[in-house]
Every structure is written in C-alpha cells, then in structure tokens.
C-alpha positions as CSV (number, residue, x, y, z in Angstrom):
1,X,52.1,85.0,86.5
2,X,55.2,83.0,87.6
3,X,56.1,82.2,84.1
4,X,55.9,85.9,83.2
5,X,58.2,87.0,86.1
6,X,60.6,84.2,85.0
7,X,60.8,85.4,81.5
8,X,61.1,89.1,82.7
9,X,63.9,88.2,84.9
10,X,65.6,86.1,82.1
11,X,65.3,89.0,79.7
12,X,66.6,91.5,82.3
13,X,69.6,89.1,83.0
14,X,70.3,88.6,79.3
15,X,70.2,92.3,78.8
16,X,72.5,93.0,81.7
17,X,75.0,90.4,80.4
18,X,74.9,91.9,76.9
19,X,75.4,95.5,78.3
20,X,78.2,94.5,80.3
21,X,79.9,92.8,77.3
22,X,79.4,95.8,75.2
23,X,80.9,98.3,77.7
24,X,83.8,96.0,78.9
25,X,86.8,98.1,79.4
26,X,90.2,97.4,78.0
27,X,93.0,98.3,80.6
28,X,96.4,99.3,79.6
29,X,99.6,97.2,80.7
30,X,101.7,98.1,83.6
31,X,103.4,101.5,83.2
32,X,107.2,101.1,82.7
33,X,107.7,104.0,85.0
34,X,105.0,103.5,87.9
35,X,103.9,106.3,90.0
36,X,105.1,106.4,93.6
37,X,104.9,108.9,96.4
38,X,106.8,110.0,99.4
39,X,105.1,111.4,102.6
40,X,106.4,113.4,105.5
41,X,106.3,112.2,108.2
42,X,106.4,108.8,106.6
43,X,105.1,106.9,109.9
44,X,101.5,105.8,109.3
45,X,100.7,106.3,112.9
46,X,101.2,110.1,112.5
47,X,98.0,111.1,110.6
48,X,98.8,114.8,110.1
49,X,101.2,115.1,107.1
50,X,103.5,118.0,106.3
51,X,104.2,117.2,102.7
52,X,103.7,114.8,99.9
53,X,105.6,114.2,96.6
54,X,104.0,112.2,93.8
55,X,106.3,111.2,90.9
56,X,106.8,108.6,88.3
57,X,109.9,106.2,88.7
58,X,111.9,106.0,85.5
59,X,114.5,103.3,85.4
60,X,118.0,103.3,83.9
61,X,117.7,100.0,82.0
62,X,121.2,100.3,80.6
63,X,121.0,104.0,79.8
64,X,123.0,106.8,81.5
65,X,121.5,109.3,83.9
66,X,122.9,112.2,81.6
67,X,120.9,110.7,78.6
68,X,117.7,110.7,80.8
69,X,118.0,113.9,82.7
70,X,120.5,116.0,80.6
71,X,122.7,118.6,82.4
72,X,121.6,122.3,81.9
73,X,118.0,121.4,80.8
74,X,114.8,121.6,82.9
75,X,113.8,118.1,83.9
76,X,110.4,116.9,85.3
77,X,112.3,115.1,88.0
78,X,110.8,111.8,87.0
79,X,108.9,110.5,84.1
80,X,105.5,111.0,82.6
81,X,103.7,113.9,84.3
82,X,105.9,116.5,86.0
83,X,106.4,115.6,89.7
84,X,104.1,117.4,92.0
85,X,104.8,118.3,95.6
86,X,102.1,119.2,98.1
87,X,102.7,121.3,101.2
88,X,100.1,120.9,103.9
89,X,101.6,123.9,105.8
90,X,103.9,126.9,104.7
91,X,107.5,126.2,104.2
92,X,110.7,128.0,102.8
93,X,112.8,126.8,100.0
94,X,116.0,128.9,100.7
95,X,114.6,132.3,101.7
96,X,111.5,132.0,99.6
97,X,108.2,131.3,101.4
98,X,105.9,128.7,99.8
99,X,102.4,128.7,101.0
100,X,100.6,125.4,101.5
101,X,99.2,124.0,98.3
102,X,100.4,121.8,95.4
103,X,103.1,122.7,92.9
104,X,105.2,121.1,90.2
105,X,108.9,120.2,91.2
106,X,111.4,120.7,88.3
107,X,115.1,120.4,88.5
108,X,117.9,121.5,86.3
109,X,120.6,118.9,86.6
110,X,124.4,119.9,86.7
111,X,127.6,118.2,87.3
112,X,128.1,119.7,90.7
113,X,124.7,121.2,91.5
114,X,121.2,120.8,90.6
115,X,118.8,123.8,90.5
116,X,115.5,122.9,92.3
117,X,112.4,124.6,90.9
118,X,109.1,125.0,92.6
119,X,106.6,126.0,89.9
120,X,102.9,127.1,90.2
121,X,101.8,125.0,87.2
122,X,100.2,121.6,88.0
123,X,98.7,118.7,86.0
124,X,101.3,119.1,83.3
125,X,103.0,116.4,81.1
126,X,106.8,116.4,81.4
127,X,108.6,119.6,81.1
128,X,107.5,120.3,77.5
129,X,105.2,123.2,78.6
130,X,107.5,124.5,81.4
131,X,107.2,128.3,81.9
132,X,109.8,130.0,84.0
133,X,107.2,132.8,84.7
134,X,105.4,130.5,86.9
135,X,108.4,129.8,89.2
136,X,107.8,130.4,92.8
137,X,111.1,129.4,94.1
138,X,114.5,128.3,92.9
139,X,117.5,126.9,95.0
140,X,120.8,125.3,93.9
141,X,121.8,122.3,96.0
142,X,125.0,120.3,95.8
143,X,125.3,116.8,94.1
144,X,126.9,114.0,96.1
145,X,127.8,110.6,94.6
146,X,126.8,107.4,96.6
147,X,128.6,104.0,96.3
148,X,125.3,102.3,95.6
149,X,123.6,102.7,92.3
150,X,119.8,103.0,92.3
151,X,118.2,101.5,89.1
152,X,114.9,103.5,89.6
153,X,114.6,107.2,90.6
154,X,113.7,107.3,94.3
155,X,112.5,109.9,96.7
156,X,112.3,110.0,100.5
157,X,111.8,112.8,103.1
158,X,113.9,112.8,106.2
159,X,113.6,115.2,109.3
160,X,115.7,118.3,109.7
161,X,116.0,121.0,112.1
162,X,113.0,123.3,111.7
163,X,111.7,121.3,108.7
164,X,112.4,118.3,106.4
165,X,114.7,117.3,103.6
166,X,113.5,115.7,100.3
167,X,116.3,113.3,99.2
168,X,116.4,112.3,95.5
169,X,118.5,109.6,94.3
170,X,119.1,107.8,90.9
171,X,122.1,105.9,89.6
172,X,124.9,107.0,92.1
173,X,123.7,110.8,92.1
174,X,122.1,112.2,95.3
175,X,120.6,115.6,96.0
176,X,119.1,116.8,99.3
177,X,116.5,119.6,99.1
178,X,115.9,121.4,102.5
179,X,112.5,122.8,103.4
180,X,112.3,124.9,106.6
181,X,109.3,126.3,108.5
C-alpha cells in the first residue's frame, strides 16, 4: 500500500512538473516607454482620491519633441495606449462639466498653446482611431518653457483654488491643465 501511494505521488509530481514546463510563459522585455500614474491628492495618507491619470512615459533619446509630438496633430499625450484620466468626482475643464468617470486625454501641441481634449473613448491605442465626435471637452492652455529639460514625459497634479492642475512636462515644454469643481 505504501509503495502504491509513493508511486502515485511520484507520478503526480512528474505530471505536475511536465505540465508546468509545457505551460511556461514567456514574458516580454521591459517596455521602453513604461506606464506611470499620477494621483490627486498624491499623499498616500489621504485615501480618497479626486483624480488619476495613467500614461506611458516616452523618452527623447536624442529626438526632438516636435518629432514625437508634432504641432497641429492630435497626440495621445504619451506613448502606447492613449493616456487615460479618471475623475472620482465631477469637475470642469474650462466651462465644460465632466462627470466622474474615465476618459482619454489627448492634446494637440502648438508653439504657444496646447489644445487639451477630454474624449469619451477609452482603451484605445494611440491616436490612430481618435474620433472628434467623442470629444467631451476642449481647452486651449498656454505653453511655458523651463530651464530644465526632462528626458521622459512627466505628469503631476498640484492643488489649485477650487480644484487641481495637471502639469505635463517634456523636454523644456510645460503645460498646466486646470480642473475646477
């Protein structure tokens, strides 16, 4: 009886080992534009968040910003999937009310201004299937230039009177997107 249990256990172990080998997964290498997120408020001691933005962080790697985010063209505001912004309460972008929910965040880069677009489409790759008819809100925001160059696209929320600001920086270009309650 002990011999039969031993053989059964050995056979089960061998079968498990073979099954694991057959179903072993191959994992891709590291993404060259890794995903990141920014939360508001960013303080982990404050559990109730007001907003979250999830984006991929492209890097310049010797390329110009205008090559990666051409002026006058709808840009996914990052790399890979279109950037998504989630509001956990209602906000306004300019005079347009945005209900709580998840949306895509696009921009149209310009020399002096960026057009910020909140779009109803989600789970989309890049801006290839961008549809203007799904736009919920648009706002033109001024471009400023910083002394410091950022190699990777970066986003951070900061507090503002009656709301928050999503700050986006890449190379020496900076934009500030105001959201009010």
